[in-house]
C-alpha positions as CSV (number, residue, x, y, z in Angstrom):
1,M,0.0,0.0,0.0
2,D,1.1,3.5,-0.8
3,L,0.4,5.5,2.4
4,A,1.7,8.8,1.2
5,H,-0.3,11.8,0.1
6,H,0.0,12.5,-3.6
7,D,0.7,16.2,-3.6
8,L,-0.2,18.0,-6.8
9,S,2.6,20.5,-6.5
10,V,5.0,17.5,-6.6
11,A,3.2,15.6,-9.3
12,F,3.0,18.7,-11.5
13,A,6.3,20.3,-10.4
14,P,6.8,22.1,-13.8
15,F,3.4,23.8,-13.3
16,K,3.9,24.6,-9.6
17,D,3.6,28.4,-9.9
18,K,0.6,28.1,-12.2
19,L,-1.0,25.6,-9.9
20,H,-0.8,28.1,-7.0
21,R,-1.8,31.1,-9.1
22,L,-4.9,29.4,-10.5
23,R,-5.9,28.0,-7.1
24,A,-5.7,31.6,-5.7
25,H,-7.5,33.3,-8.5
26,D,-9.9,30.8,-10.1
27,S,-12.6,29.4,-7.8
28,D,-13.5,26.6,-10.1
29,F,-9.9,25.4,-10.2
30,A,-9.6,25.8,-6.5
31,D,-12.7,23.6,-6.0
32,L,-11.2,21.0,-8.3
33,V,-8.0,21.0,-6.3
34,R,-10.0,20.6,-3.1
35,Q,-11.9,17.7,-4.6
36,Y,-8.5,16.1,-5.3
37,E,-7.2,16.7,-1.8
38,T,-10.4,15.4,-0.2
39,V,-10.2,12.1,-2.2
40,D,-6.5,11.8,-1.6
41,A,-6.9,12.3,2.2
42,A,-9.7,9.7,2.2
43,I,-7.4,7.2,0.5
44,V,-4.6,7.8,2.9
45,A,-6.9,7.5,5.9
46,A,-8.3,4.2,4.6
47,E,-4.9,2.8,3.8
48,Q,-3.6,3.8,7.3
49,G,-6.6,2.2,8.9
50,V,-7.8,5.5,10.3
51,E,-11.1,5.0,8.4
52,P,-11.3,1.4,7.5
53,H,-13.0,0.5,4.2
54,D,-13.0,-2.5,2.0
55,D,-10.5,-2.7,-0.8
56,R,-13.1,-2.2,-3.5
57,Y,-14.1,1.2,-2.0
58,V,-10.4,2.3,-1.8
59,E,-9.9,1.3,-5.4
60,E,-12.9,3.4,-6.4
61,L,-11.4,6.3,-4.6
62,K,-8.2,5.9,-6.4
63,V,-9.9,5.9,-9.8
64,R,-11.8,9.1,-8.8
65,R,-8.4,10.6,-7.7
66,V,-6.9,9.9,-11.1
67,H,-9.9,11.4,-12.9
68,V,-9.8,14.6,-10.9
69,K,-6.0,14.7,-11.3
70,D,-6.5,14.4,-15.1
71,R,-8.9,17.4,-15.0
72,V,-6.4,19.4,-13.0
73,F,-3.7,18.6,-15.5
74,A,-5.9,19.5,-18.4
75,R,-6.6,22.9,-16.9
76,L,-2.9,23.5,-16.2
77,R,-2.0,22.6,-19.8
78,A,-4.9,24.7,-21.2
79,E,-3.6,27.7,-19.2
80,Y,0.0,27.2,-20.4
């Protein structure tokens, strides 16, 4: 199990400044990042046993995290 948070500023290091700028000035983008962080925190909590869930639920969360991350990346690229 991967018990670490998946930080967007690490995942998208080349876009770090843009990530922070969009988050500060674009409420839709900020909501999208919050969605990502919420799902990521739920995955970490489940994997650490803080909030126990079955494996299927955790896998569904991971799929949702990937979809939200893809949307974040699409916005970062579109703003490039």
